[in-house]
N, C-alpha and C positions, 0 to 999 in steps of 0.2 A: 504494500500500500504506500502511496506517495501523497504528501500533503498538497492541497490545491495551490498554495502559495509557491511551492517549489516548481510547479509545472511551468511557470513563466520563465524560470531560470534554466530549465532543462534544454539541452541540445536535442535536436531531432533524433531521438532514439526510439526503438520499438519496445512497447510494453507487451505483456501477455494480452492476448486478444487481438494483436495486430495493429493497435492504435499508435499513432505518432503523438508525442506529447503536445505539440502545437495544435493538433486536430482535436484533442480532448477538451480544450478550453471552451470552444463553442458548444460542445455537447453538455458540458457541465453547466455553463451559463443558461442553456435552454432548460435543463432540469431544475435549476434554482429558480428561474422565472416561473415555471409551472408550479413549483412548491409555494412560492410567494403568492401566486394568484389563488391557489387552493386555500392557503392559510387565510388570506384576506376574506374570501367568500365565507369560509367557516366562521371566522371571527365576527363578521357582520351578522350572520345568521344567529349566532349565540347572543350578541348584543340585542338583536330584535326580540328574541325569545325572552331574554331577561327583562326587557322593558314591558313586554306583555304581562309579566308577572310582578310588575312594580319593583324591579331591581335595577338600579342605575349605577354606572361607574362615574365617579366624579374626580376631577383633578383639583389641585390645591386652590385654584381660583374660584371654584364653585362651592366651597365649604363655608358654612356660617361659623360664627365664633365658637359655639359649643362644639362643633365637629372639629375645628382646628385644635381646640384644647384637648379633646379626646385623642386626636392623632399624635399630638406632641407627647402626651403622657404615655400612650401606648408604645410609641417609638422608644422613649426614654426607659421605660420599665420592662418592656418585653423584647424588643428587637436589638437595641443598642448593646446590651450585655453579650450578644452573640457575634458582634462585629469585631474583626481583627484587621486593622489597617496594615498594609504592607507598602512601603515606599520602594519603588524599583527604579533603578538607573540603568542606562545603557551598558555600563560596565559590569552590572550584576547578572548572575545566572538566575533565571526565573525559577523559583522553587517548584518542586513537583506538585501538581494540582491533584487533589484526591477526588475520586468519584463520589457521587452522592452528596456533593456540596454545591452551594450556590456561590458564584463569583461575580463580582462587579468590578470592572476596571474603569478608572477615570483618568484621563490625560489632562494634566494641568500645565498651563503655560502662561507666560507674561505677554499678553496682547493688549494694546491700548484700545483697539477697536474690535467690534464684534466679529467673530469668526463664523462663516456660514455653517449652519447645522449645529452650532453650539448654543446652549441656553444658559443663562446665568442662574445660579442657585439662589433661590429666595427662601427665607424661613417662612413657615406657615403662620 
């Protein structure tokens, strides 16, 4: 098995199945696009069914003060004790990631103006 990111660096060699590395990228991209489309359709169907049962997903801008207080306290008391921050640098070897765990990576940088696709962190 070869990682997707390595395919771009590969010289044209044959893999099992007779594929050439550069020919695999369009096939992989097609499969990813299909998976994204299926995910989106499924997600929208789930949201619709939830709304039909009076269940709504809210973001931080849609919460009232009581909900914000609950979220802050829940995070502080239940979630925060299970978080372990790791600061990584280019010179560091990334530690082995265990299965059955949830990971979140955040890239921080010093930019004076907004970076496309990035969102500022606001407190609730």
